[in-house]
Every structure is written in structure tokens, then in C-alpha cells.
Backbone as JSON Lines, residues from 0, in Angstrom:
{"i":0,"aa":"V","n":[0.73,-1.12,0.31],"ca":[0.19,0.13,-0.06],"c":[0.92,1.33,0.2]}
{"i":1,"aa":"W","n":[1.95,1.32,1.19],"ca":[2.43,2.48,0.58],"c":[3.2,3.08,-0.61]}
{"i":2,"aa":"L","n":[4.36,2.11,-1.24],"ca":[4.73,1.79,-2.61],"c":[3.73,2.67,-3.62]}
{"i":3,"aa":"L","n":[2.58,1.99,-3.43],"ca":[1.49,2.71,-4.52],"c":[0.57,3.91,-4.27]}
{"i":4,"aa":"F","n":[0.25,3.89,-3.26],"ca":[-0.32,5.1,-2.46],"c":[0.06,6.45,-1.22]}
{"i":5,"aa":"E","n":[1.6,5.74,-1.17],"ca":[2.55,6.66,-0.44],"c":[1.54,7.01,1.03]}
{"i":6,"aa":"Y","n":[1.35,5.91,2.1],"ca":[0.38,6.05,2.85],"c":[0.72,4.35,3.11]}
{"i":7,"aa":"K","n":[1.12,4.66,4.89],"ca":[1.45,3.08,5.36],"c":[0.35,3.09,6.27]}
{"i":8,"aa":"I","n":[0.15,1.44,6.18],"ca":[-1.29,1.26,6.9],"c":[-0.86,-0.15,7.51]}
{"i":9,"aa":"Q","n":[-0.71,-0.2,8.79],"ca":[0.13,-1.34,9.57],"c":[-0.43,-2.96,9.26]}
{"i":10,"aa":"D","n":[-2.16,-2.52,8.92],"ca":[-2.85,-4.13,8.83],"c":[-3.83,-3.61,7.59]}
{"i":11,"aa":"C","n":[-3.51,-4.04,6.51],"ca":[-5.11,-2.92,5.7],"c":[-5.99,-4.29,5.49]}
{"i":12,"aa":"L","n":[-5.65,-5.59,6.01],"ca":[-6.4,-6.84,6.2],"c":[-7.37,-6.75,6.99]}
{"i":13,"aa":"S","n":[-7.52,-5.7,8.3],"ca":[-7.96,-6.18,9.52],"c":[-9.7,-6.19,8.74]}
{"i":14,"aa":"G","n":[-10.68,-6.8,10.04],"ca":[-11.68,-6.8,9.78],"c":[-12.71,-6.15,10.29]}
{"i":15,"aa":"M","n":[-12.17,-5.07,11.21],"ca":[-12.31,-3.95,11.81],"c":[-12.2,-2.65,11.51]}
{"i":16,"aa":"W","n":[-13.27,-2.0,11.53],"ca":[-13.69,-0.28,10.87],"c":[-14.65,0.08,11.59]}
{"i":17,"aa":"V","n":[-14.72,1.04,12.17],"ca":[-15.44,2.0,12.8],"c":[-15.61,2.73,12.02]}
{"i":18,"aa":"F","n":[-17.37,3.72,11.52],"ca":[-17.22,4.76,10.95],"c":[-18.51,5.35,10.96]}
{"i":19,"aa":"R","n":[-18.93,6.42,10.6],"ca":[-20.28,7.14,10.97],"c":[-21.07,6.6,9.56]}
{"i":20,"aa":"R","n":[-22.36,6.7,9.49],"ca":[-23.23,6.18,9.04],"c":[-23.6,6.87,7.36]}
{"i":21,"aa":"R","n":[-23.12,8.38,7.39],"ca":[-22.86,8.81,6.84],"c":[-21.84,8.52,5.38]}
{"i":22,"aa":"I","n":[-20.74,8.17,5.97],"ca":[-19.99,8.32,4.89],"c":[-20.17,6.66,3.83]}
{"i":23,"aa":"I","n":[-21.15,5.51,4.36],"ca":[-21.41,4.68,3.92],"c":[-21.66,4.89,1.84]}
{"i":24,"aa":"N","n":[-21.97,5.75,1.65],"ca":[-22.03,6.37,0.22],"c":[-20.43,6.54,-0.14]}
{"i":25,"aa":"E","n":[-20.03,7.23,0.28],"ca":[-18.39,7.46,-0.21],"c":[-17.53,6.2,-0.06]}
{"i":26,"aa":"L","n":[-17.99,4.97,0.58],"ca":[-16.72,4.12,0.5],"c":[-17.45,3.67,-0.66]}
{"i":27,"aa":"S","n":[-18.43,3.36,-1.11],"ca":[-19.26,2.63,-2.2],"c":[-17.95,1.5,-2.29]}
{"i":28,"aa":"P","n":[-18.26,0.32,-1.53],"ca":[-17.48,-0.93,-1.55],"c":[-18.33,-2.09,-3.04]}
{"i":29,"aa":"R","n":[-16.75,-2.17,-3.81],"ca":[-17.83,-3.18,-4.97],"c":[-16.96,-4.76,-4.89]}
{"i":30,"aa":"E","n":[-15.76,-4.93,-3.77],"ca":[-15.23,-6.09,-3.99],"c":[-16.14,-6.59,-2.57]}
{"i":31,"aa":"G","n":[-15.95,-8.06,-2.81],"ca":[-16.2,-9.08,-1.7],"c":[-15.35,-9.55,-1.35]}
{"i":32,"aa":"G","n":[-14.87,-10.72,-0.24],"ca":[-13.6,-11.42,-0.11],"c":[-12.62,-10.7,0.29]}
{"i":33,"aa":"W","n":[-11.74,-11.48,0.19],"ca":[-10.22,-10.72,0.91],"c":[-10.17,-9.26,0.64]}
{"i":34,"aa":"N","n":[-10.71,-8.93,-0.44],"ca":[-10.28,-7.79,-0.64],"c":[-10.87,-6.56,0.0]}
{"i":35,"aa":"F","n":[-12.18,-6.65,0.56],"ca":[-13.03,-6.06,0.83],"c":[-13.06,-5.24,2.14]}
{"i":36,"aa":"S","n":[-11.92,-5.77,2.83],"ca":[-11.6,-4.48,3.95],"c":[-10.38,-3.59,3.56]}
{"i":37,"aa":"L","n":[-9.51,-4.44,2.36],"ca":[-8.44,-3.76,1.71],"c":[-9.31,-2.63,1.04]}
{"i":38,"aa":"E","n":[-10.56,-2.98,0.14],"ca":[-11.39,-1.43,-0.69],"c":[-11.74,-0.44,0.07]}
{"i":39,"aa":"I","n":[-12.5,-0.56,1.75],"ca":[-12.67,-0.28,2.2],"c":[-11.7,1.2,2.84]}
{"i":40,"aa":"K","n":[-10.31,0.88,3.31],"ca":[-10.02,1.64,3.54],"c":[-9.01,2.14,2.48]}
{"i":41,"aa":"L","n":[-9.21,1.97,1.33],"ca":[-8.34,2.68,0.17],"c":[-9.09,3.48,-0.39]}
{"i":42,"aa":"N","n":[-10.8,3.3,-0.28],"ca":[-11.1,4.22,-0.37],"c":[-11.58,5.2,0.65]}
{"i":43,"aa":"A","n":[-11.19,5.15,1.86],"ca":[-11.39,5.91,2.61],"c":[-10.16,6.82,2.56]}
{"i":44,"aa":"L","n":[-8.77,6.42,2.04],"ca":[-8.13,6.9,2.48],"c":[-7.91,7.93,1.16]}
{"i":45,"aa":"I","n":[-8.53,7.42,-0.18],"ca":[-8.46,8.78,-1.01],"c":[-9.15,9.62,-1.54]}
{"i":46,"aa":"S","n":[-10.53,9.63,-0.34],"ca":[-12.06,10.69,-0.88],"c":[-11.28,11.81,0.23]}
{"i":47,"aa":"P","n":[-11.13,12.49,-0.27],"ca":[-10.79,13.74,0.9],"c":[-12.38,14.53,1.95]}
{"i":48,"aa":"K","n":[-13.34,13.7,1.59],"ca":[-14.61,13.74,2.69],"c":[-14.59,13.04,3.92]}
{"i":49,"aa":"I","n":[-13.5,12.11,3.91],"ca":[-13.62,11.26,4.25],"c":[-12.33,11.41,5.32]}
{"i":50,"aa":"K","n":[-12.75,11.26,7.41],"ca":[-11.42,11.14,7.91],"c":[-10.64,9.77,8.62]}
{"i":51,"aa":"F","n":[-9.59,9.46,8.04],"ca":[-9.47,8.11,7.94],"c":[-7.64,8.3,9.15]}
{"i":52,"aa":"A","n":[-8.2,7.17,10.11],"ca":[-6.95,6.81,10.57],"c":[-6.61,5.48,11.53]}
{"i":53,"aa":"E","n":[-6.0,4.87,11.37],"ca":[-5.82,3.2,11.71],"c":[-5.49,3.28,13.44]}
{"i":54,"aa":"Y","n":[-5.66,2.3,13.84],"ca":[-5.25,2.04,14.95],"c":[-5.32,0.39,15.18]}
{"i":55,"aa":"N","n":[-3.89,0.2,15.72],"ca":[-2.97,-0.96,15.04],"c":[-3.17,-2.05,16.16]}
{"i":56,"aa":"I","n":[-4.01,-3.12,15.97],"ca":[-3.76,-4.07,17.26],"c":[-2.81,-4.99,16.86]}
{"i":57,"aa":"P","n":[-1.78,-5.46,18.04],"ca":[-1.18,-6.52,17.74],"c":[-1.67,-7.96,17.15]}
{"i":58,"aa":"Y","n":[-1.28,-8.56,16.48],"ca":[-1.58,-9.89,15.78],"c":[-1.03,-10.62,16.67]}
{"i":59,"aa":"H","n":[-1.65,-12.09,16.78],"ca":[-1.0,-13.12,17.68],"c":[-1.27,-14.5,16.43]}
{"i":60,"aa":"D","n":[-0.49,-15.17,16.57],"ca":[-1.11,-16.69,15.87],"c":[-1.87,-16.94,16.38]}
{"i":61,"aa":"R","n":[-2.49,-18.1,15.18],"ca":[-3.93,-18.7,15.49],"c":[-3.44,-20.1,16.84]}
{"i":62,"aa":"V","n":[-4.24,-19.99,17.53],"ca":[-4.14,-20.98,18.73],"c":[-4.63,-22.14,18.36]}
{"i":63,"aa":"F","n":[-5.52,-22.47,17.87],"ca":[-6.22,-23.59,17.4],"c":[-6.61,-23.8,15.76]}
{"i":64,"aa":"G","n":[-6.76,-25.07,15.76],"ca":[-7.3,-24.78,14.01],"c":[-6.11,-24.25,13.4]}
{"i":65,"aa":"Q","n":[-6.31,-24.28,11.92],"ca":[-5.68,-24.03,10.4],"c":[-6.97,-23.26,9.89]}
{"i":66,"aa":"S","n":[-5.77,-21.96,9.13],"ca":[-6.41,-21.43,8.53],"c":[-6.63,-21.86,7.14]}
{"i":67,"aa":"K","n":[-7.72,-21.71,6.46],"ca":[-8.14,-21.76,5.24],"c":[-7.48,-21.13,4.36]}
{"i":68,"aa":"Q","n":[-6.66,-19.95,4.6],"ca":[-6.43,-19.52,3.64],"c":[-5.28,-19.77,3.17]}
{"i":69,"aa":"N","n":[-5.44,-19.76,1.62],"ca":[-4.18,-19.75,0.77],"c":[-3.09,-18.68,0.74]}
{"i":70,"aa":"I","n":[-2.16,-18.45,1.38],"ca":[-1.67,-17.32,1.45],"c":[-1.08,-16.62,0.15]}
{"i":71,"aa":"F","n":[-0.3,-17.87,-0.71],"ca":[-0.21,-17.12,-1.65],"c":[-1.0,-17.2,-3.0]}
{"i":72,"aa":"K","n":[-1.77,-17.92,-3.14],"ca":[-3.1,-17.13,-3.96],"c":[-3.81,-15.61,-3.24]}
{"i":73,"aa":"T","n":[-3.86,-15.6,-2.11],"ca":[-4.55,-14.44,-1.71],"c":[-3.73,-13.3,-1.26]}
{"i":74,"aa":"G","n":[-2.05,-13.37,-1.11],"ca":[-1.35,-12.73,-1.59],"c":[-0.9,-11.72,-3.25]}
{"i":75,"aa":"I","n":[-1.45,-12.75,-4.3],"ca":[-1.12,-12.3,-5.65],"c":[-2.65,-11.44,-5.92]}
{"i":76,"aa":"A","n":[-4.14,-12.34,-5.56],"ca":[-5.19,-11.36,-5.65],"c":[-5.21,-9.95,-4.92]}
{"i":77,"aa":"H","n":[-4.34,-10.23,-4.02],"ca":[-4.2,-8.72,-3.28],"c":[-3.18,-7.77,-4.13]}
{"i":78,"aa":"V","n":[-2.29,-8.18,-5.08],"ca":[-1.66,-7.51,-5.38],"c":[-2.06,-6.92,-6.9]}
{"i":79,"aa":"I","n":[-3.19,-7.98,-7.55],"ca":[-3.48,-7.56,-8.4],"c":[-4.51,-6.89,-8.0]}
{"i":80,"aa":"F","n":[-5.29,-6.29,-7.06],"ca":[-6.56,-5.42,-6.92],"c":[-5.64,-4.21,-6.34]}
{"i":81,"aa":"L","n":[-4.77,-4.27,-5.92],"ca":[-4.17,-2.82,-5.44],"c":[-3.36,-1.58,-6.57]}
{"i":82,"aa":"L","n":[-3.06,-2.71,-7.96],"ca":[-2.77,-2.41,-9.03],"c":[-4.04,-1.9,-9.96]}
{"i":83,"aa":"H","n":[-4.76,-2.6,-9.61],"ca":[-6.28,-2.3,-10.27],"c":[-6.41,-0.57,-9.32]}
{"i":84,"aa":"M","n":[-6.39,-1.43,-8.24],"ca":[-7.1,0.33,-7.37],"c":[-6.05,1.51,-8.03]}
{"i":85,"aa":"R","n":[-4.79,1.26,-7.97],"ca":[-3.86,2.65,-8.44],"c":[-3.71,3.22,-9.81]}
{"i":86,"aa":"F","n":[-4.14,2.1,-10.57],"ca":[-3.88,2.43,-12.22],"c":[-5.03,2.37,-13.11]}
{"i":87,"aa":"S","n":[-6.22,1.66,-12.73],"ca":[-7.34,1.24,-13.8],"c":[-7.81,2.93,-13.68]}
{"i":88,"aa":"K","n":[-7.89,3.4,-15.45],"ca":[-9.52,4.56,-15.07],"c":[-10.21,4.05,-14.52]}
{"i":89,"aa":"T","n":[-11.01,2.93,-14.12],"ca":[-11.91,2.93,-13.9],"c":[-12.03,3.11,-12.3]}
{"i":90,"aa":"S","n":[-10.7,2.83,-11.7],"ca":[-10.55,3.24,-10.25],"c":[-10.9,4.3,-9.63]}
{"i":91,"aa":"P","n":[-11.59,4.51,-8.47],"ca":[-11.74,5.99,-8.17],"c":[-10.74,6.71,-7.73]}
{"i":92,"aa":"T","n":[-9.05,5.85,-7.78],"ca":[-8.23,6.4,-7.54],"c":[-7.19,7.18,-8.68]}
{"i":93,"aa":"Y","n":[-8.0,6.71,-10.09],"ca":[-6.97,7.15,-11.22],"c":[-7.89,8.22,-11.55]}
{"i":94,"aa":"P","n":[-7.03,9.82,-12.27],"ca":[-6.23,9.82,-11.79],"c":[-5.31,11.18,-10.97]}
{"i":95,"aa":"H","n":[-6.35,11.31,-10.54],"ca":[-6.2,12.04,-8.98],"c":[-5.74,12.2,-7.87]}
{"i":96,"aa":"F","n":[-5.53,10.67,-7.57],"ca":[-5.16,10.32,-6.17],"c":[-3.74,11.4,-5.11]}
{"i":97,"aa":"F","n":[-2.91,11.31,-6.06],"ca":[-1.77,11.87,-6.21],"c":[-1.85,13.63,-5.75]}
{"i":98,"aa":"S","n":[-3.05,13.93,-6.55],"ca":[-3.0,15.35,-6.04],"c":[-4.1,16.32,-5.07]}
{"i":99,"aa":"R","n":[-4.47,14.37,-4.46],"ca":[-4.94,15.24,-2.94],"c":[-4.29,15.41,-1.74]}
{"i":100,"aa":"K","n":[-4.48,16.61,-1.41],"ca":[-4.01,17.02,-0.6],"c":[-3.39,16.4,0.52]}
{"i":101,"aa":"K","n":[-2.4,16.44,0.92],"ca":[-2.24,15.32,2.55],"c":[-2.18,15.98,3.64]}
């Protein structure tokens, strides 16, 4: 995320968010699955109408059971999604993202 959007997110895949009801339309999520959390954070990041901050919660490995997630497959899907969000002409981040005041 930092390389493509110049914003450091500690955990871009966290499933916890708190936001005001009035900004749901601004977020306009279209993705599902593993990219849903990432899309919400990127849409909040690029919208000039939304204040965005992260409160990092330390992650600990799973104590019981095994993850059903295929890390390699999910990782590739995230990279493709990030590239699409940054460079696709249909993405809300193209081309005005870097012109946003920081």
C-alpha cells in the first residue's frame, strides 16, 4: 500500500472498522472476499470527505485450528487488486489520487 499510495497502513486486511453512517455511500465498496477490507480502507484514504486513521492491534498467531486461506493465492489477488486500484482508469484512485492534499 505504501509503495502505490504513499500511505502506511499497519494491517490492510484487518476486518475491524468504525465509521459514521453518512460516509457509507462515499466508501462504495464493490469487492467481496479478502479484498473487501482493503477496498474500504483505500476508498476512505482517497476520499477528501473522509477522515481516516488506523489504530493498530497486535496480531497473534492462531492458537487452535488451521487457516483455510491460501496465503500465496490471496497475496497474488491482493497485488492485482492494489495495481487495479492504483492504475485502472475505472478506479476511483485514477488519476487524481496524488493530487489530493495530504
